[in-house]
C-alpha positions as a Markdown table, in Angstrom:
| # | Residue | x | y | z |
|---|---|---|---|---|
| 1 | Met | -32.6 | 10.4 | 70.2 |
| 2 | Asn | -31.2 | 10.9 | 66.7 |
| 3 | Thr | -34.6 | 11.1 | 64.9 |
| 4 | Pro | -35.4 | 14.8 | 65.8 |
| 5 | Ile | -31.9 | 15.8 | 64.8 |
| 6 | Lys | -32.2 | 14.1 | 61.5 |
| 7 | Leu | -35.7 | 15.6 | 60.9 |
| 8 | Ser | -34.3 | 19.0 | 61.7 |
| 9 | Lys | -31.5 | 18.6 | 59.2 |
| 10 | Leu | -34.0 | 17.4 | 56.6 |
| 11 | Ile | -36.2 | 20.4 | 57.3 |
| 12 | Leu | -33.2 | 22.8 | 57.0 |
| 13 | Leu | -32.0 | 21.2 | 53.7 |
| 14 | Ser | -35.5 | 21.3 | 52.3 |
| 15 | Ala | -35.8 | 25.0 | 53.3 |
| 16 | Ala | -32.5 | 25.7 | 51.7 |
| 17 | Ala | -33.5 | 23.9 | 48.5 |
| 18 | Ile | -36.8 | 25.9 | 48.3 |
| 19 | Phe | -34.9 | 29.1 | 48.9 |
| 20 | Leu | -32.4 | 28.4 | 46.1 |
| 21 | Gln | -35.2 | 27.3 | 43.7 |
| 22 | Thr | -37.2 | 30.4 | 44.5 |
| 23 | Ala | -34.1 | 32.6 | 44.0 |
| 24 | Gly | -33.4 | 30.9 | 40.7 |
| 25 | Ile | -36.9 | 31.5 | 39.5 |
| 26 | Ala | -36.7 | 35.2 | 40.6 |
| 27 | Gln | -33.4 | 35.6 | 38.7 |
| 28 | Lys | -34.8 | 33.9 | 35.6 |
| 29 | Asn | -37.9 | 36.0 | 35.6 |
| 30 | Leu | -35.9 | 39.2 | 36.2 |
| 31 | His | -33.4 | 38.5 | 33.4 |
| 32 | Glu | -36.1 | 37.4 | 30.9 |
| 33 | Asn | -38.3 | 40.4 | 31.7 |
| 34 | Ser | -35.4 | 42.9 | 31.4 |
| 35 | Ile | -34.1 | 44.4 | 28.2 |
| 36 | Val | -30.6 | 43.1 | 28.1 |
| 37 | Ile | -28.2 | 45.1 | 25.9 |
| 38 | Asp | -24.5 | 44.4 | 25.4 |
| 39 | Ala | -22.7 | 47.5 | 24.0 |
| 40 | His | -19.7 | 45.7 | 22.5 |
| 41 | Asn | -19.0 | 42.3 | 20.9 |
| 42 | Asp | -16.2 | 41.5 | 18.4 |
| 43 | Val | -17.5 | 38.3 | 16.9 |
| 44 | Leu | -17.7 | 39.8 | 13.4 |
| 45 | Ser | -14.0 | 40.5 | 13.2 |
| 46 | Ser | -12.7 | 37.7 | 15.3 |
| 47 | Ala | -14.8 | 34.9 | 13.8 |
| 48 | Thr | -17.1 | 35.8 | 10.9 |
| 49 | Leu | -14.4 | 37.2 | 8.7 |
| 50 | Lys | -12.2 | 34.2 | 9.4 |
| 51 | Gly | -14.7 | 31.7 | 8.0 |
| 52 | Leu | -16.7 | 30.8 | 11.1 |
| 53 | Asn | -20.5 | 31.2 | 10.9 |
| 54 | Ile | -22.3 | 32.4 | 14.0 |
| 55 | Glu | -25.4 | 30.5 | 12.8 |
| 56 | Asp | -23.5 | 27.4 | 13.7 |
| 57 | Asp | -22.7 | 26.1 | 17.2 |
| 58 | Leu | -19.4 | 27.7 | 17.9 |
| 59 | Ser | -19.1 | 26.5 | 21.5 |
| 60 | Gly | -15.4 | 26.1 | 22.4 |
| 61 | Lys | -14.4 | 28.3 | 19.4 |
| 62 | Thr | -15.9 | 31.6 | 20.2 |
| 63 | His | -17.8 | 33.4 | 23.0 |
| 64 | Ser | -20.8 | 34.0 | 20.8 |
| 65 | Asp | -23.2 | 32.4 | 18.3 |
| 66 | Leu | -26.9 | 32.9 | 17.5 |
| 67 | Ala | -28.1 | 30.1 | 19.8 |
| 68 | Arg | -26.0 | 31.3 | 22.7 |
| 69 | Phe | -27.2 | 34.9 | 22.3 |
| 70 | Arg | -30.7 | 33.5 | 22.7 |
| 71 | Lys | -29.7 | 31.3 | 25.7 |
| 72 | Gly | -28.1 | 34.3 | 27.3 |
| 73 | Gly | -31.2 | 36.4 | 27.0 |
| 74 | Ile | -29.5 | 39.1 | 25.0 |
| 75 | Asp | -32.1 | 41.4 | 23.4 |
| 76 | Ile | -29.9 | 43.9 | 21.7 |
| 77 | Gln | -26.3 | 43.2 | 20.7 |
| 78 | Ile | -24.1 | 45.9 | 19.4 |
| 79 | Phe | -21.7 | 44.2 | 17.0 |
| 80 | Ser | -18.3 | 45.9 | 16.8 |
| 81 | Ile | -17.2 | 46.9 | 13.3 |
| 82 | Phe | -13.4 | 46.7 | 13.8 |
| 83 | Cys | -10.1 | 46.6 | 12.2 |
| 84 | Asp | -6.7 | 47.4 | 13.8 |
| 85 | Glu | -3.9 | 49.7 | 12.9 |
| 86 | Arg | -2.8 | 47.5 | 10.0 |
| 87 | Tyr | -5.7 | 49.1 | 8.0 |
| 88 | Gly | -5.5 | 52.7 | 7.0 |
| 89 | Ala | -6.1 | 55.0 | 4.0 |
| 90 | Gly | -7.6 | 53.1 | 1.2 |
| 91 | Thr | -8.4 | 49.9 | 3.2 |
| 92 | Ala | -10.0 | 50.7 | 6.6 |
| 93 | Phe | -13.3 | 52.1 | 5.3 |
| 94 | Asn | -13.8 | 49.2 | 2.9 |
| 95 | His | -13.0 | 46.7 | 5.6 |
| 96 | Ala | -15.7 | 48.3 | 7.8 |
| 97 | Leu | -18.2 | 48.0 | 4.9 |
| 98 | Arg | -17.3 | 44.3 | 4.4 |
| 99 | Glu | -18.0 | 43.6 | 8.1 |
| 100 | Met | -21.3 | 45.4 | 7.8 |
| 101 | Asp | -22.1 | 43.4 | 4.7 |
| 102 | Ser | -21.4 | 40.2 | 6.7 |
| 103 | Leu | -23.8 | 41.2 | 9.5 |
| 104 | Asp | -26.5 | 42.3 | 7.0 |
| 105 | Ala | -26.2 | 38.9 | 5.3 |
| 106 | Ile | -26.5 | 37.0 | 8.6 |
| 107 | Val | -29.6 | 39.0 | 9.5 |
| 108 | Ala | -31.2 | 38.4 | 6.0 |
| 109 | Arg | -30.7 | 34.7 | 6.4 |
| 110 | Asn | -32.4 | 34.6 | 9.8 |
| 111 | Pro | -35.4 | 37.0 | 9.7 |
| 112 | Thr | -37.3 | 35.1 | 12.4 |
| 113 | Lys | -34.3 | 35.2 | 14.8 |
| 114 | Met | -32.7 | 38.6 | 14.2 |
| 115 | Met | -33.4 | 42.1 | 12.9 |
| 116 | Leu | -31.3 | 45.2 | 12.3 |
| 117 | Val | -31.8 | 48.0 | 14.9 |
| 118 | Asn | -31.2 | 51.6 | 13.7 |
| 119 | Asn | -33.5 | 53.6 | 16.0 |
| 120 | Leu | -35.6 | 53.4 | 19.1 |
| 121 | Ala | -38.6 | 52.1 | 17.2 |
| 122 | Asp | -36.5 | 49.2 | 15.8 |
| 123 | Leu | -35.2 | 48.4 | 19.3 |
| 124 | Arg | -38.7 | 48.2 | 20.7 |
| 125 | Glu | -39.8 | 46.0 | 17.8 |
| 126 | Ala | -36.9 | 43.6 | 18.3 |
| 127 | Val | -37.8 | 43.2 | 22.0 |
| 128 | Arg | -41.5 | 42.8 | 21.2 |
| 129 | Ser | -40.9 | 40.2 | 18.5 |
| 130 | Arg | -38.3 | 38.4 | 20.6 |
| 131 | Arg | -35.7 | 38.7 | 17.9 |
| 132 | Leu | -32.0 | 39.5 | 18.5 |
| 133 | Gly | -31.7 | 43.2 | 17.8 |
| 134 | Ala | -28.4 | 43.7 | 15.8 |
| 135 | Met | -26.8 | 47.1 | 16.0 |
| 136 | Lys | -23.5 | 48.3 | 14.6 |
| 137 | Gly | -20.8 | 50.2 | 16.4 |
| 138 | Val | -17.6 | 51.2 | 14.6 |
| 139 | Glu | -14.6 | 50.7 | 16.8 |
| 140 | Gly | -11.9 | 53.1 | 15.6 |
| 141 | Gly | -12.0 | 56.6 | 14.0 |
| 142 | His | -9.3 | 55.5 | 11.5 |
| 143 | Met | -12.1 | 53.8 | 9.5 |
| 144 | Ile | -13.5 | 57.1 | 8.3 |
| 145 | Glu | -10.0 | 57.8 | 6.8 |
| 146 | Asp | -10.2 | 61.5 | 7.6 |
| 147 | Lys | -13.3 | 61.9 | 5.4 |
| 148 | Met | -16.5 | 63.3 | 6.7 |
| 149 | Glu | -18.4 | 61.7 | 3.9 |
| 150 | Tyr | -17.2 | 58.3 | 5.1 |
| 151 | Leu | -18.6 | 59.1 | 8.5 |
| 152 | Asp | -22.0 | 59.8 | 6.9 |
| 153 | Ser | -21.8 | 56.6 | 4.8 |
| 154 | Leu | -21.1 | 54.5 | 7.9 |
| 155 | Tyr | -24.1 | 56.1 | 9.6 |
| 156 | Lys | -26.3 | 55.3 | 6.6 |
| 157 | Arg | -25.2 | 51.7 | 6.7 |
| 158 | Gly | -26.3 | 51.5 | 10.3 |
| 159 | Ala | -23.4 | 52.6 | 12.5 |
| 160 | Arg | -24.9 | 53.9 | 15.7 |
| 161 | Tyr | -21.7 | 54.7 | 17.5 |
| 162 | Leu | -18.2 | 55.5 | 16.6 |
| 163 | Thr | -15.3 | 54.9 | 19.0 |
| 164 | Leu | -13.2 | 58.0 | 18.3 |
| 165 | Thr | -9.9 | 55.9 | 18.4 |
| 166 | Trp | -8.9 | 52.4 | 18.9 |
| 167 | Asn | -5.5 | 51.8 | 20.5 |
| 168 | Asn | -4.0 | 53.6 | 17.4 |
| 169 | Ser | -4.5 | 57.4 | 17.2 |
| 170 | Thr | -5.9 | 59.1 | 14.2 |
| 171 | Ser | -4.7 | 62.4 | 12.6 |
| 172 | Trp | -7.5 | 64.1 | 14.6 |
| 173 | Ala | -7.7 | 62.2 | 17.9 |
| 174 | Ser | -5.1 | 60.7 | 20.3 |
| 175 | Ser | -5.6 | 57.3 | 21.9 |
| 176 | Ala | -5.2 | 56.3 | 25.5 |
| 177 | Trp | -2.1 | 54.2 | 24.7 |
| 178 | Asp | -0.4 | 56.9 | 22.6 |
| 179 | Glu | -1.1 | 59.6 | 25.2 |
| 180 | Asn | 0.4 | 57.3 | 27.8 |
| 181 | Tyr | 3.4 | 56.6 | 25.7 |
| 182 | Leu | 4.0 | 60.3 | 25.1 |
| 183 | Asp | 3.8 | 61.1 | 28.8 |
| 184 | Ala | 6.3 | 58.3 | 29.5 |
| 185 | Gly | 8.7 | 59.5 | 26.8 |
| 186 | Lys | 8.2 | 56.3 | 24.8 |
| 187 | Pro | 8.1 | 56.1 | 20.9 |
| 188 | Thr | 4.6 | 57.0 | 19.7 |
| 189 | Thr | 2.9 | 58.3 | 16.6 |
| 190 | Ile | 1.6 | 61.5 | 18.2 |
| 191 | Thr | 3.2 | 64.8 | 19.1 |
| 192 | Lys | 0.0 | 66.5 | 20.4 |
| 193 | Lys | -2.8 | 65.2 | 22.6 |
| 194 | Gly | -6.6 | 65.6 | 22.1 |
| 195 | Leu | -8.9 | 66.5 | 19.3 |
| 196 | Asn | -7.9 | 68.9 | 16.6 |
| 197 | Asp | -10.4 | 71.1 | 14.7 |
| 198 | Phe | -11.4 | 68.2 | 12.3 |
| 199 | Gly | -11.9 | 65.9 | 15.3 |
| 200 | Lys | -14.3 | 68.4 | 16.9 |
| 201 | Gln | -16.1 | 68.6 | 13.6 |
| 202 | Val | -16.5 | 64.8 | 13.7 |
| 203 | Val | -18.1 | 65.0 | 17.1 |
| 204 | Arg | -20.5 | 67.8 | 16.1 |
| 205 | Arg | -21.4 | 65.8 | 12.9 |
| 206 | Met | -22.1 | 62.7 | 15.0 |
| 207 | Asn | -24.4 | 64.8 | 17.2 |
| 208 | Glu | -26.3 | 66.0 | 14.1 |
| 209 | Leu | -26.6 | 62.5 | 12.7 |
| 210 | Gly | -27.8 | 60.9 | 15.9 |
| 211 | Met | -24.6 | 58.7 | 16.3 |
| 212 | Leu | -23.3 | 58.1 | 19.8 |
| 213 | Val | -19.8 | 59.3 | 20.7 |
| 214 | Asp | -17.9 | 56.4 | 22.2 |
| 215 | Leu | -15.0 | 57.4 | 24.5 |
| 216 | Ser | -13.5 | 53.9 | 25.1 |
| 217 | His | -9.9 | 53.7 | 24.0 |
| 218 | Val | -9.4 | 57.5 | 23.8 |
| 219 | Gly | -6.7 | 59.4 | 25.6 |
| 220 | Val | -7.6 | 61.7 | 28.6 |
| 221 | Gln | -7.2 | 64.9 | 26.6 |
| 222 | Thr | -9.3 | 63.5 | 23.7 |
| 223 | Phe | -11.9 | 62.4 | 26.4 |
| 224 | Tyr | -12.2 | 66.0 | 27.8 |
| 225 | Asp | -12.1 | 67.6 | 24.4 |
| 226 | Ala | -15.0 | 65.4 | 23.2 |
| 227 | Leu | -17.0 | 66.1 | 26.3 |
| 228 | Ala | -16.5 | 69.9 | 25.8 |
| 229 | Thr | -17.6 | 69.6 | 22.2 |
| 230 | Thr | -20.6 | 67.2 | 22.3 |
| 231 | Thr | -24.1 | 68.5 | 23.0 |
| 232 | Lys | -25.5 | 65.0 | 23.8 |
| 233 | Pro | -24.8 | 62.2 | 26.3 |
| 234 | Val | -21.9 | 60.0 | 25.3 |
| 235 | Ile | -21.1 | 56.3 | 26.0 |
| 236 | Val | -18.0 | 54.5 | 27.1 |
| 237 | Ser | -18.7 | 51.2 | 25.4 |
| 238 | His | -16.2 | 48.8 | 27.0 |
| 239 | Ser | -14.0 | 50.2 | 29.8 |
| 240 | Cys | -13.5 | 49.8 | 33.6 |
| 241 | Val | -12.2 | 51.6 | 36.7 |
| 242 | His | -8.6 | 52.9 | 36.9 |
| 243 | Ala | -8.7 | 53.1 | 40.7 |
| 244 | Ile | -9.1 | 49.3 | 40.8 |
| 245 | Cys | -7.0 | 48.3 | 37.8 |
| 246 | Pro | -4.7 | 51.1 | 36.7 |
| 247 | Val | -4.3 | 50.6 | 33.0 |
| 248 | Pro | -4.5 | 53.5 | 30.4 |
| 249 | Arg | -7.8 | 52.0 | 29.0 |
| 250 | Asn | -9.6 | 52.5 | 32.3 |
| 251 | Leu | -11.3 | 55.7 | 33.6 |
| 252 | Asp | -10.1 | 57.6 | 36.6 |
| 253 | Asp | -12.4 | 59.2 | 39.1 |
| 254 | Asp | -12.5 | 62.6 | 37.4 |
| 255 | Gln | -13.4 | 61.0 | 34.1 |
| 256 | Ile | -16.1 | 58.9 | 35.7 |
| 257 | Lys | -17.6 | 62.0 | 37.3 |
| 258 | Ala | -17.4 | 63.8 | 34.0 |
| 259 | Ile | -19.5 | 61.1 | 32.4 |
| 260 | Ala | -22.1 | 61.5 | 35.0 |
| 261 | Lys | -22.2 | 65.3 | 34.5 |
| 262 | Asn | -22.6 | 64.7 | 30.7 |
| 263 | Gly | -25.5 | 62.2 | 31.4 |
| 264 | Gly | -23.6 | 59.4 | 29.7 |
| 265 | Val | -23.1 | 55.7 | 30.5 |
| 266 | Ile | -20.0 | 53.6 | 31.2 |
| 267 | His | -20.3 | 50.0 | 29.9 |
| 268 | Leu | -18.1 | 47.6 | 31.8 |
| 269 | Asn | -15.6 | 45.5 | 29.9 |
| 270 | Phe | -15.2 | 41.8 | 30.9 |
| 271 | Tyr | -11.5 | 41.6 | 30.0 |
| 272 | Ser | -9.5 | 40.2 | 32.9 |
| 273 | Gly | -6.6 | 42.6 | 32.2 |
| 274 | Phe | -8.9 | 45.6 | 32.8 |
| 275 | Leu | -10.5 | 44.1 | 35.9 |
| 276 | Asp | -7.8 | 42.6 | 37.9 |
| 277 | Ser | -4.6 | 44.5 | 38.7 |
| 278 | Asn | -2.7 | 41.2 | 39.2 |
| 279 | Tyr | -3.7 | 39.8 | 35.8 |
| 280 | Thr | -1.0 | 41.4 | 33.7 |
| 281 | Arg | 1.8 | 40.3 | 35.9 |
| 282 | Asn | 0.5 | 36.7 | 36.0 |
| 283 | Lys | -0.1 | 36.8 | 32.2 |
| 284 | Asn | 3.5 | 38.0 | 31.7 |
| 285 | Ala | 4.7 | 35.0 | 33.7 |
| 286 | Phe | 2.5 | 32.7 | 31.6 |
| 287 | Phe | 4.0 | 34.2 | 28.4 |
| 288 | Ala | 7.5 | 33.8 | 29.9 |
| 289 | Asn | 6.9 | 30.1 | 30.4 |
| 290 | His | 6.2 | 29.8 | 26.7 |
| 291 | Arg | 8.7 | 32.4 | 25.5 |
| 292 | Glu | 9.8 | 30.4 | 22.4 |
| 293 | Glu | 6.3 | 30.1 | 21.0 |
| 294 | Val | 5.5 | 33.8 | 21.8 |
| 295 | Asp | 8.6 | 35.0 | 20.1 |
| 296 | Ser | 7.9 | 32.8 | 17.0 |
| 297 | Leu | 4.4 | 34.4 | 16.8 |
| 298 | Lys | 5.9 | 37.9 | 17.1 |
| 299 | Leu | 8.1 | 37.1 | 14.0 |
| 300 | Leu | 4.8 | 36.7 | 12.1 |
| 301 | Lys | 4.1 | 40.4 | 12.9 |
| 302 | Leu | 0.9 | 39.4 | 14.8 |
| 303 | Pro | -0.5 | 42.0 | 17.2 |
| 304 | Glu | -0.3 | 41.2 | 20.9 |
| 305 | Tyr | -4.0 | 40.5 | 21.3 |
| 306 | Glu | -3.9 | 37.8 | 18.6 |
| 307 | Ile | -0.8 | 36.2 | 20.2 |
| 308 | Ala | -2.5 | 36.1 | 23.5 |
| 309 | Glu | -5.6 | 34.4 | 22.0 |
| 310 | Leu | -3.4 | 31.7 | 20.3 |
| 311 | Ile | -1.3 | 30.9 | 23.4 |
| 312 | Ala | -4.4 | 30.8 | 25.6 |
| 313 | Lys | -6.1 | 28.3 | 23.3 |
| 314 | Lys | -3.0 | 26.1 | 23.2 |
| 315 | Tyr | -2.7 | 26.0 | 27.0 |
| 316 | Pro | -6.3 | 26.3 | 28.2 |
| 317 | Glu | -5.7 | 25.1 | 31.8 |
| 318 | Glu | -2.9 | 27.6 | 32.4 |
| 319 | Ala | -5.0 | 30.4 | 30.9 |
| 320 | Glu | -8.0 | 29.3 | 33.0 |
| 321 | Ala | -6.0 | 29.7 | 36.2 |
| 322 | Leu | -5.3 | 33.4 | 35.4 |
| 323 | Arg | -9.0 | 34.3 | 35.3 |
| 324 | Pro | -10.2 | 36.5 | 38.2 |
| 325 | Ser | -13.4 | 35.9 | 40.1 |
| 326 | Met | -16.6 | 37.5 | 38.8 |
| 327 | Asn | -16.7 | 39.4 | 42.0 |
| 328 | Val | -14.0 | 41.7 | 40.7 |
| 329 | Leu | -16.2 | 42.7 | 37.8 |
| 330 | Leu | -18.9 | 43.5 | 40.4 |
| 331 | Asp | -16.4 | 45.5 | 42.4 |
| 332 | His | -15.9 | 47.8 | 39.3 |
| 333 | Leu | -19.7 | 48.2 | 39.0 |
| 334 | Asp | -20.1 | 49.0 | 42.7 |
| 335 | Tyr | -17.3 | 51.6 | 42.5 |
| 336 | Ile | -19.0 | 53.5 | 39.7 |
| 337 | Val | -22.5 | 53.2 | 41.3 |
| 338 | Asn | -21.1 | 54.5 | 44.6 |
| 339 | Leu | -19.3 | 57.4 | 42.9 |
| 340 | Ile | -21.9 | 58.6 | 40.4 |
| 341 | Gly | -25.0 | 56.5 | 40.7 |
| 342 | Val | -26.6 | 53.5 | 39.1 |
| 343 | Glu | -27.9 | 55.5 | 36.1 |
| 344 | His | -24.5 | 55.6 | 34.5 |
| 345 | Val | -23.3 | 52.0 | 34.2 |
| 346 | Gly | -24.1 | 49.2 | 31.8 |
| 347 | Ile | -22.6 | 46.1 | 30.1 |
| 348 | Gly | -20.0 | 46.2 | 27.3 |
| 349 | Ser | -18.6 | 42.6 | 27.5 |
| 350 | Asp | -16.0 | 42.8 | 24.7 |
| 351 | Phe | -16.7 | 39.1 | 24.2 |
| 352 | Asp | -14.8 | 37.7 | 21.2 |
| 353 | Gly | -12.4 | 40.6 | 21.5 |
| 354 | Ile | -10.8 | 39.3 | 24.7 |
| 355 | Asp | -8.7 | 36.2 | 25.5 |
| 356 | Ser | -9.8 | 36.1 | 29.2 |
| 357 | Ala | -13.0 | 36.9 | 31.0 |
| 358 | Pro | -13.9 | 36.4 | 34.7 |
| 359 | Gln | -14.7 | 33.0 | 36.0 |
| 360 | Asp | -18.3 | 31.8 | 35.3 |
| 361 | Leu | -18.6 | 34.2 | 32.3 |
| 362 | Asp | -17.5 | 31.9 | 29.5 |
| 363 | Gly | -19.6 | 33.4 | 26.8 |
| 364 | Val | -22.8 | 35.3 | 26.0 |
| 365 | Glu | -24.9 | 32.4 | 27.2 |
| 366 | Asp | -23.7 | 33.2 | 30.8 |
| 367 | Met | -25.3 | 36.7 | 31.0 |
| 368 | Pro | -28.1 | 35.4 | 33.4 |
| 369 | Ile | -25.3 | 34.5 | 35.9 |
| 370 | Leu | -24.5 | 38.2 | 36.0 |
| 371 | Thr | -28.1 | 39.1 | 36.8 |
| 372 | Ser | -28.0 | 36.5 | 39.7 |
| 373 | Ala | -24.8 | 38.1 | 41.0 |
| 374 | Leu | -26.4 | 41.5 | 40.9 |
| 375 | Ile | -29.3 | 40.2 | 43.0 |
| 376 | Val | -26.8 | 38.7 | 45.5 |
| 377 | Arg | -25.0 | 42.1 | 45.7 |
| 378 | Gly | -28.3 | 43.6 | 46.8 |
| 379 | Tyr | -29.3 | 45.6 | 43.7 |
| 380 | Ser | -33.0 | 46.2 | 43.4 |
| 381 | Arg | -35.0 | 44.9 | 40.4 |
| 382 | Lys | -35.4 | 48.5 | 39.1 |
| 383 | Asp | -31.6 | 49.1 | 39.3 |
| 384 | Ile | -30.7 | 45.8 | 37.7 |
| 385 | Arg | -33.0 | 46.7 | 34.7 |
| 386 | Lys | -31.1 | 50.0 | 34.4 |
| 387 | Ile | -27.7 | 48.2 | 34.4 |
| 388 | Leu | -28.8 | 45.5 | 32.0 |
| 389 | Gly | -30.1 | 47.9 | 29.3 |
| 390 | Gly | -32.2 | 50.7 | 30.6 |
| 391 | Asn | -29.3 | 53.2 | 30.9 |
| 392 | Phe | -28.2 | 52.5 | 27.3 |
| 393 | Ile | -31.8 | 53.0 | 26.0 |
| 394 | Arg | -31.8 | 56.5 | 27.7 |
| 395 | Val | -28.7 | 57.7 | 25.9 |
| 396 | Phe | -29.7 | 56.1 | 22.6 |
| 397 | Lys | -33.0 | 57.9 | 22.8 |
| 398 | Ala | -31.1 | 61.2 | 23.6 |
| 399 | Ala | -28.9 | 60.7 | 20.6 |
| 400 | Gly | -32.0 | 60.8 | 18.3 |
| 401 | Ala | -30.9 | 58.1 | 15.8 |
| 402 | Arg | -33.2 | 58.1 | 12.8 |
């Protein structure tokens, strides 16, 4: 009497196993046959300049290294050239050059694994030769130090996008944080929002050069001033949806629609604090539990993002519990797709610039998991290829980088 039931269960289990195996093969093939482009990774500033070598196995220390880029199927990685507000006139530009030197040296030591990508032909060659295409994106307009010749120099050195501001404003563009502080009557460095005449000249010069205008980090007025000035599609290299997680760094519905009208692409940030509206409250409670250590780190004049990284590394189990489900990231993606279409969304992980990412996304090696999740969400193979890299290629081509 039990035999038919047991046989039925075995048949069902076998069918389920075959289905999962087939789905796994389909995901693997789709990921491998797509051009996967991550628009933002901070490993140069967070690791390389601190003595770590991405040619080594940095598992447990960073989100990224060369072997894990390969494992994750990353075809093109845009490496962020970054320094924070502690760098300014006389220091910020030179710091950017040092980071560029560092990346150039890594590529030179690994000619069979990597190559520099400055234009569309380079991008295609990197994909054809199965080498990691290394691009440079400068995160923060303060690194041009109010000098147009510095903008030109960074482009000649391979910078293919400039984020007009980081969290700190420049003399010519206001950041999201500073515009928010000004609106709230809090102390800030700005008295006026948006781009001034020099800022508009910067955008026009970027269009002439073939450098993408990146509107992550910028204030709302700067955002609209830049869109009114540019003649080419823009990118948002690592931001999310304000309607789901209302922080100043995320885009509201009108901004998202404006990106679509411009023909640009929004690349989703993996930072838990930009994805999950509960994350900041939970993180504050986590910090409160370790107030003594947090306060001692503040005395060292460390920025908040470095303090968060240090505390998270010291208490990994508590930090792990704060991480949202990867479904939240997909909710942001769905929101943009439903609002403006799949042609305007991509990936900008911010790996190695964040202290918390969604569950299952522990580093660049986990990018295939995202492809699997997109399949489960019902996205077509054609649309997944657009999300993984096709949309970025379109705007990069439109920029006309030489």
